[in-house]
C-alpha positions as a Python dict, from the first residue, in 0.01 Angstrom:
ca = {
    (1, 'M'): (0, 0, 0),
    (2, 'A'): (-210, -195, 252),
    (3, 'L'): (-584, -216, 207),
    (4, 'Y'): (-851, -278, 471),
    (5, 'L'): (-1229, -296, 484),
    (6, 'D'): (-1357, -177, 824),
    (7, 'L'): (-1708, -276, 930),
    (8, 'N'): (-1891, -98, 1213),
    (9, 'A'): (-2245, -162, 1332),
    (10, 'T'): (-2475, -69, 1617),
    (11, 'Q'): (-2749, -315, 1706),
    (12, 'S'): (-3024, -321, 1965),
    (13, 'V'): (-3071, -668, 2112),
    (14, 'P'): (-3368, -730, 2344),
    (15, 'V'): (-3397, -1007, 2605),
    (16, 'A'): (-3120, -1254, 2518),
    (17, 'N'): (-2821, -1449, 2639),
    (18, 'L'): (-2618, -1457, 2320),
    (19, 'N'): (-2296, -1580, 2478),
    (20, 'R'): (-2268, -1737, 2825),
    (21, 'D'): (-1979, -1773, 3065),
    (22, 'D'): (-1900, -2094, 3256),
    (23, 'L'): (-2183, -2021, 3501),
    (24, 'G'): (-2443, -1955, 3231),
    (25, 'S'): (-2442, -1578, 3280),
    (26, 'P'): (-2408, -1326, 2996),
    (27, 'K'): (-2045, -1226, 2953),
    (28, 'T'): (-1945, -880, 3071),
    (29, 'V'): (-1664, -628, 3048),
    (30, 'R'): (-1588, -314, 3247),
    (31, 'Y'): (-1508, -23, 3017),
    (32, 'G'): (-1519, 349, 3089),
    (33, 'N'): (-1575, 271, 3458),
    (34, 'A'): (-1905, 103, 3372),
    (35, 'D'): (-2012, -259, 3347),
    (36, 'R'): (-2122, -364, 2998),
    (37, 'I'): (-2265, -680, 2843),
    (38, 'R'): (-2015, -845, 2607),
    (39, 'V'): (-2029, -1113, 2338),
    (40, 'S'): (-1706, -1296, 2258),
    (41, 'S'): (-1568, -1247, 1909),
    (42, 'Q'): (-1535, -1625, 1868),
    (43, 'S'): (-1907, -1670, 1926),
    (44, 'W'): (-2010, -1418, 1662),
    (45, 'K'): (-1734, -1525, 1421),
    (46, 'R'): (-1855, -1886, 1430),
    (47, 'V'): (-2206, -1800, 1314),
    (48, 'I'): (-2062, -1568, 1047),
    (49, 'R'): (-1844, -1855, 920),
    (50, 'H'): (-2135, -2095, 906),
    (51, 'G'): (-2338, -1841, 711),
    (52, 'I'): (-2059, -1787, 457),
    (53, 'E'): (-2004, -2159, 415),
    (54, 'T'): (-2374, -2222, 360),
    (55, 'E'): (-2392, -1944, 103),
    (56, 'L'): (-2087, -2069, -85),
    (57, 'G'): (-2184, -2436, -50),
    (58, 'E'): (-1851, -2545, 94),
    (59, 'K'): (-1851, -2653, 457),
    (60, 'A'): (-1548, -2691, 681),
    (61, 'V'): (-1540, -2866, 1017),
    (62, 'R'): (-1336, -2840, 1336),
    (63, 'T'): (-1297, -3186, 1480),
    (64, 'R'): (-1087, -3444, 1662),
    (65, 'L'): (-1317, -3721, 1540),
    (66, 'I'): (-1159, -3793, 1201),
    (67, 'P'): (-1077, -4157, 1297),
    (68, 'T'): (-1438, -4216, 1405),
    (69, 'K'): (-1586, -4057, 1092),
    (70, 'V'): (-1356, -4254, 860),
    (71, 'R'): (-1443, -4574, 1047),
    (72, 'D'): (-1817, -4513, 1024),
    (73, 'T'): (-1801, -4425, 655),
    (74, 'L'): (-1599, -4735, 567),
    (75, 'H'): (-1817, -4965, 779),
    (76, 'Q'): (-2162, -4826, 703),
    (77, 'R'): (-2125, -4708, 344),
    (78, 'E'): (-1851, -4929, 205),
    (79, 'G'): (-1939, -5246, 398),
    (80, 'W'): (-1596, -5299, 554),
    (81, 'P'): (-1571, -5524, 861),
    (82, 'L'): (-1585, -5309, 1174),
    (83, 'D'): (-1237, -5406, 1297),
    (84, 'L'): (-1078, -5321, 961),
    (85, 'A'): (-1270, -4993, 935),
    (86, 'E'): (-1161, -4894, 1285),
    (87, 'F'): (-799, -4980, 1210),
    (88, 'A'): (-813, -4768, 893),
    (89, 'G'): (-953, -4471, 1084),
    (90, 'Q'): (-674, -4499, 1339),
    (91, 'Q'): (-410, -4522, 1068),
    (92, 'V'): (-519, -4186, 924),
    (93, 'I'): (-382, -4030, 1243),
    (94, 'T'): (-107, -4273, 1348),
    (95, 'C'): (67, -4230, 1013),
    (96, 'L'): (136, -3873, 1132),
    (97, 'A'): (314, -3986, 1451),
    (98, 'R'): (642, -3836, 1334),
    (99, 'K'): (467, -3497, 1350),
    (100, 'G'): (375, -3560, 1712),
    (101, 'I'): (7, -3616, 1629),
    (102, 'T'): (-134, -3915, 1817),
    (103, 'L'): (-457, -4078, 1932),
    (104, 'D'): (-589, -4042, 2285),
    (105, 'K'): (-748, -4326, 2483),
    (106, 'N'): (-1088, -4247, 2328),
    (107, 'G'): (-955, -4280, 1975),
    (108, 'R'): (-959, -3906, 1907),
    (109, 'S'): (-675, -3710, 1752),
    (110, 'S'): (-451, -3519, 1990),
    (111, 'V'): (-507, -3197, 1790),
    (112, 'L'): (-820, -3024, 1667),
    (113, 'F'): (-825, -3029, 1288),
    (114, 'F'): (-1004, -2777, 1067),
    (115, 'L'): (-1058, -2911, 719),
    (116, 'P'): (-1309, -2905, 434),
    (117, 'E'): (-1594, -3155, 470),
    (118, 'Q'): (-1485, -3316, 145),
    (119, 'G'): (-1158, -3403, 319),
    (120, 'L'): (-1343, -3691, 487),
    (121, 'Q'): (-1437, -3830, 146),
    (122, 'E'): (-1078, -3798, 28),
    (123, 'L'): (-943, -3976, 336),
    (124, 'T'): (-1198, -4252, 287),
    (125, 'A'): (-1095, -4286, -77),
    (126, 'L'): (-731, -4310, 32),
    (127, 'C'): (-818, -4598, 266),
    (128, 'L'): (-1006, -4773, -15),
    (129, 'E'): (-701, -4738, -237),
    (130, 'H'): (-476, -4893, 30),
    (131, 'R'): (-716, -5157, 159),
    (132, 'Q'): (-474, -5444, 95),
    (133, 'A'): (-201, -5285, 307),
    (134, 'L'): (-454, -5221, 583),
    (135, 'E'): (-574, -5584, 575),
    (136, 'D'): (-216, -5714, 579),
    (137, 'N'): (-134, -5513, 893),
    (138, 'L'): (-458, -5557, 1084),
    (139, 'G'): (-390, -5702, 1429),
    (140, 'K'): (-13, -5655, 1420),
    (141, 'K'): (144, -5498, 1729),
    (142, 'K'): (376, -5287, 1515),
    (143, 'P'): (200, -5246, 1179),
    (144, 'A'): (403, -5137, 881),
    (145, 'A'): (315, -4821, 690),
    (146, 'T'): (-34, -4858, 551),
    (147, 'L'): (-125, -4506, 438),
    (148, 'P'): (113, -4255, 272),
    (149, 'P'): (155, -3973, 527),
    (150, 'E'): (232, -3719, 256),
    (151, 'Q'): (-108, -3773, 95),
    (152, 'V'): (-284, -3762, 431),
    (153, 'E'): (-105, -3435, 510),
    (154, 'T'): (-207, -3286, 176),
    (155, 'I'): (-572, -3362, 247),
    (156, 'L'): (-554, -3220, 599),
    (157, 'K'): (-388, -2904, 465),
    (158, 'S'): (-655, -2839, 203),
    (159, 'R'): (-870, -2532, 255),
    (160, 'T'): (-1201, -2375, 166),
    (161, 'A'): (-1257, -2010, 81),
    (162, 'S'): (-1376, -1947, 437),
    (163, 'I'): (-1052, -2093, 576),
    (164, 'S'): (-861, -1852, 350),
    (165, 'L'): (-1074, -1571, 490),
    (166, 'L'): (-1089, -1661, 860),
    (167, 'G'): (-767, -1859, 899),
    (168, 'R'): (-661, -2188, 1056),
    (169, 'M'): (-420, -2264, 1340),
    (170, 'L'): (-257, -2606, 1307),
    (171, 'A'): (104, -2575, 1412),
    (172, 'D'): (161, -2952, 1417),
    (173, 'L'): (149, -2971, 1037),
    (174, 'P'): (397, -2736, 868),
    (175, 'G'): (220, -2548, 592),
    (176, 'A'): (-126, -2609, 734),
    (177, 'N'): (-145, -2277, 920),
    (178, 'V'): (-343, -2005, 745),
    (179, 'D'): (-318, -1652, 883),
    (180, 'G'): (-673, -1522, 879),
    (181, 'A'): (-747, -1202, 688),
    (182, 'V'): (-1026, -1107, 931),
    (183, 'Q'): (-1012, -955, 1279),
    (184, 'V'): (-1334, -946, 1483),
    (185, 'A'): (-1373, -740, 1801),
    (186, 'H'): (-1580, -835, 2104),
    (187, 'P'): (-1917, -656, 2073),
    (188, 'F'): (-2016, -469, 2389),
    (189, 'T'): (-2305, -250, 2497),
    (190, 'T'): (-2257, 119, 2434),
    (191, 'H'): (-2413, 195, 2773),
    (192, 'A'): (-2391, 56, 3123),
    (193, 'A'): (-2571, -278, 3148),
    (194, 'E'): (-2568, -584, 3367),
    (195, 'P'): (-2721, -931, 3364),
    (196, 'Q'): (-3076, -970, 3494),
    (197, 'R'): (-3239, -1276, 3643),
    (198, 'D'): (-3548, -1457, 3522),
    (199, 'Y'): (-3737, -1682, 3764),
    (200, 'F'): (-3928, -1942, 3564),
    (201, 'T'): (-4141, -2247, 3625),
    (202, 'A'): (-4262, -2541, 3422),
    (203, 'V'): (-4606, -2686, 3484),
    (204, 'D'): (-4661, -3060, 3523),
    (205, 'D'): (-4959, -3121, 3293),
    (206, 'W'): (-5061, -3442, 3473),
    (207, 'L'): (-5095, -3298, 3819),
    (208, 'G'): (-5441, -3351, 3966),
    (209, 'E'): (-5683, -3064, 3995),
    (210, 'A'): (-5637, -3053, 4370),
    (211, 'E'): (-5260, -3039, 4343),
    (212, 'S'): (-5074, -2711, 4302),
    (213, 'G'): (-4720, -2609, 4235),
    (214, 'S'): (-4490, -2660, 3940),
    (215, 'G'): (-4302, -2954, 3803),
    (216, 'H'): (-3981, -2754, 3780),
    (217, 'L'): (-3856, -2411, 3882),
    (218, 'N'): (-3527, -2237, 3832),
    (219, 'T'): (-3363, -1908, 3744),
    (220, 'A'): (-3181, -1803, 3429),
    (221, 'E'): (-2993, -1488, 3340),
    (222, 'F'): (-3038, -1265, 3039),
    (223, 'S'): (-2940, -920, 2919),
    (224, 'A'): (-3057, -648, 2682),
    (225, 'G'): (-2884, -351, 2524),
    (226, 'V'): (-2743, -173, 2224),
    (227, 'F'): (-2416, -325, 2102),
    (228, 'Y'): (-2127, -172, 1912),
    (229, 'R'): (-1969, -424, 1673),
    (230, 'F'): (-1647, -398, 1472),
    (231, 'A'): (-1449, -615, 1232),
    (232, 'T'): (-1186, -552, 970),
    (233, 'V'): (-1063, -746, 666),
    (234, 'N'): (-701, -720, 550),
    (235, 'I'): (-762, -738, 177),
    (236, 'D'): (-394, -787, 93),
    (237, 'D'): (-379, -1091, 323),
    (238, 'L'): (-700, -1225, 172),
    (239, 'L'): (-561, -1196, -179),
    (240, 'A'): (-238, -1366, -70),
    (241, 'N'): (-437, -1656, 82),
    (242, 'L'): (-632, -1684, -244),
    (243, 'D'): (-320, -1670, -464),
    (244, 'G'): (-432, -1340, -610),
    (245, 'D'): (-782, -1451, -713),
    (246, 'R'): (-961, -1114, -713),
    (247, 'K'): (-1297, -1253, -820),
    (248, 'T'): (-1312, -1489, -523),
    (249, 'A'): (-1183, -1213, -296),
    (250, 'R'): (-1473, -989, -404),
    (251, 'T'): (-1718, -1271, -338),
    (252, 'L'): (-1573, -1335, 8),
    (253, 'L'): (-1562, -965, 100),
    (254, 'A'): (-1930, -924, 10),
    (255, 'A'): (-2028, -1248, 187),
    (256, 'F'): (-1838, -1155, 502),
    (257, 'A'): (-1989, -806, 510),
    (258, 'E'): (-2342, -942, 465),
    (259, 'H'): (-2309, -1211, 730),
    (260, 'F'): (-2132, -974, 969),
    (261, 'L'): (-2439, -751, 953),
    (262, 'M'): (-2713, -1014, 935),
    (263, 'S'): (-2588, -1290, 1167),
    (264, 'L'): (-2668, -1342, 1533),
    (265, 'P'): (-2532, -1600, 1782),
    (266, 'Q'): (-2790, -1869, 1839),
    (267, 'A'): (-2762, -1935, 2213),
    (268, 'K'): (-3099, -1948, 2390),
    (269, 'K'): (-3276, -1855, 2065),
    (270, 'N'): (-3579, -2077, 2130),
    (271, 'S'): (-3659, -1903, 2457),
    (272, 'T'): (-3566, -1546, 2359),
    (273, 'A'): (-3592, -1508, 1976),
    (274, 'P'): (-3383, -1187, 1975),
    (275, 'H'): (-3373, -1165, 1594),
    (276, 'T'): (-3287, -800, 1534),
    (277, 'I'): (-3052, -654, 1275),
    (278, 'P'): (-2823, -350, 1305),
    (279, 'D'): (-2990, -8, 1289),
    (280, 'L'): (-2666, 146, 1159),
    (281, 'A'): (-2387, 6, 943),
    (282, 'Y'): (-2076, 209, 863),
    (283, 'L'): (-1819, 68, 620),
    (284, 'A'): (-1484, 226, 532),
    (285, 'V'): (-1199, 127, 302),
    (286, 'R'): (-866, 233, 449),
    (287, 'T'): (-513, 220, 310),
    (288, 'Q'): (-297, 275, 618),
    (289, 'R'): (-445, 73, 905),
    (290, 'P'): (-781, -40, 1043),
    (291, 'L'): (-964, 207, 1265),
    (292, 'S'): (-1217, 96, 1525),
    (293, 'L'): (-1462, 352, 1661),
    (294, 'A'): (-1512, 167, 1990),
    (295, 'A'): (-1369, 460, 2186),
    (296, 'A'): (-1684, 653, 2097),
    (297, 'F'): (-1844, 461, 2384),
    (298, 'E'): (-1571, 483, 2647),
    (299, 'T'): (-1808, 733, 2803),
    (300, 'P'): (-2128, 529, 2835),
    (301, 'V'): (-2422, 646, 2629),
    (302, 'R'): (-2701, 779, 2848),
    (303, 'D'): (-3074, 752, 2805),
    (304, 'A'): (-3227, 1085, 2708),
    (305, 'G'): (-3584, 968, 2745),
    (306, 'G'): (-3592, 763, 2428),
    (307, 'G'): (-3367, 467, 2492),
    (308, 'F'): (-3006, 417, 2383),
    (309, 'A'): (-3022, 334, 2010),
    (310, 'A'): (-3060, 688, 1870),
    (311, 'N'): (-2806, 827, 2116),
    (312, 'T'): (-2566, 549, 2019),
    (313, 'R'): (-2589, 644, 1651),
    (314, 'A'): (-2538, 1010, 1740),
    (315, 'A'): (-2236, 929, 1959),
    (316, 'L'): (-2077, 721, 1683),
    (317, 'A'): (-2126, 998, 1427),
    (318, 'A'): (-1988, 1263, 1661),
    (319, 'Y'): (-1679, 1057, 1737),
    (320, 'A'): (-1629, 982, 1365),
    (321, 'A'): (-1637, 1356, 1295),
    (322, 'D'): (-1356, 1406, 1547),
    (323, 'I'): (-1157, 1119, 1398),
    (324, 'N'): (-1205, 1261, 1049),
    (325, 'R'): (-1066, 1592, 1169),
    (326, 'L'): (-770, 1433, 1345),
    (327, 'T'): (-677, 1214, 1046),
    (328, 'G'): (-749, 1481, 787),
    (329, 'E'): (-972, 1218, 619),
    (330, 'R'): (-658, 1074, 459),
    (331, 'H'): (-594, 708, 374),
    (332, 'R'): (-969, 647, 337),
    (333, 'P'): (-1074, 624, -29),
    (334, 'F'): (-1429, 520, 62),
    (335, 'H'): (-1677, 537, 346),
    (336, 'G'): (-2053, 525, 370),
    (337, 'H'): (-2343, 419, 586),
    (338, 'A'): (-2693, 273, 589),
    (339, 'A'): (-2924, 339, 882),
    (340, 'V'): (-3280, 353, 1005),
    (341, 'S'): (-3450, 687, 955),
    (342, 'D'): (-3438, 938, 1238),
    (343, 'N'): (-3316, 1291, 1298),
    (344, 'S'): (-2952, 1195, 1362),
    (345, 'D'): (-2686, 1384, 1169),
    (346, 'L'): (-2478, 1103, 1018),
    (347, 'T'): (-2294, 1306, 753),
    (348, 'S'): (-1959, 1228, 918),
    (349, 'L'): (-2018, 863, 823),
    (350, 'G'): (-2005, 933, 451),
    (351, 'P'): (-2279, 907, 188),
    (352, 'A'): (-2604, 741, 290),
    (353, 'H'): (-2711, 420, 113),
    (354, 'A'): (-3065, 289, 99),
    (355, 'S'): (-2980, -66, 205),
    (356, 'F'): (-2701, -274, 352),
    (357, 'Y'): (-2657, -438, 13),
    (358, 'D'): (-2611, -108, -170),
    (359, 'L'): (-2353, -13, 91),
    (360, 'I'): (-2170, -346, 64),
    (361, 'D'): (-2159, -329, -317),
    (362, 'A'): (-2017, 23, -304),
    (363, 'A'): (-1751, -74, -48),
    (364, 'V'): (-1643, -387, -236),
    (365, 'N'): (-1625, -199, -565),
    (366, 'A'): (-1411, 68, -400),
    (367, 'A'): (-1177, -189, -248),
    (368, 'L'): (-1154, -427, -544),
    (369, 'P'): (-1295, -268, -861),
    (370, 'A'): (-1481, -522, -1074),
    (371, 'D'): (-1321, -416, -1401),
    (372, 'E'): (-980, -517, -1269),
    (373, 'D'): (-1103, -880, -1255),
    (374, 'Q'): (-1070, -890, -1631),
    (375, 'Q'): (-715, -755, -1644),
}
């Protein structure tokens, strides 16, 4: 039997530009014959990942700069001559040539790696272990093998808990791919919304008293609105990625749920500071398939004289009631919500919890009971 944790949230975001397109404008989508503001799932997933990694104390990095980092570590920390350190960094990648992984003209790897931060230390240690072979082949047009490719591959295939949760795509190294257990939808405004323009100036502080005007002027775009957000975790896939480690799976489920609710993309934060949190969180454990409630907003929410947030919560609850009727409330061993106080009838979203953390604990315990960790 499959097992999923669905996470739904509604969140009011004031003046912001959380995620820009190639022209610097807020991203948009047309849904229900209305233009909406959209945030890409990749943008929100990145800040969630960073939050989880910080909490767990195990960072992972996406990079093509492994040769440069190995070179700098060997030269600056280990005192290697620069030419030898650079050759060693290059060999970390060129030893994988049979896999089709090469260096470009800037000395960067031809593929984007995603590996634990400690992988850099392990690659550096491998170079230290094989320093003699590196010295013997320095300057040769066709250097012999200097680093064991199998050991390099093993390091590059290593993973953190967040990689097990969110996945890794690295087709060039067989066995390095990790199918993520998480799916994250693109958040979008529950109502019609479009980018707005801000005309701004910067004053030149050294202009004379008789001089007027600004030192700089320009326009920027921003948006505001109430977003619907959805993600789901395939708990079976997560357990498979963790080799059945239920305790770590519980930790990751709770961490993902917390950072899903509490994170916010950081673009333009210094000039907008849009640091809100969701006003409604709805979590459900399902045993058949994930179930997004995004269709609750195919008809755009309308302002009834008090903004969109309360009407968004009401629309979500009304749609959930219809879904509960259609599905007979089967294949859903748990659901519950936490929300700001108002007059909305949220009974269709399951029992109310006082805080996000109470809700998360209840959902995780329903999905992966703690007492089973000891069995």
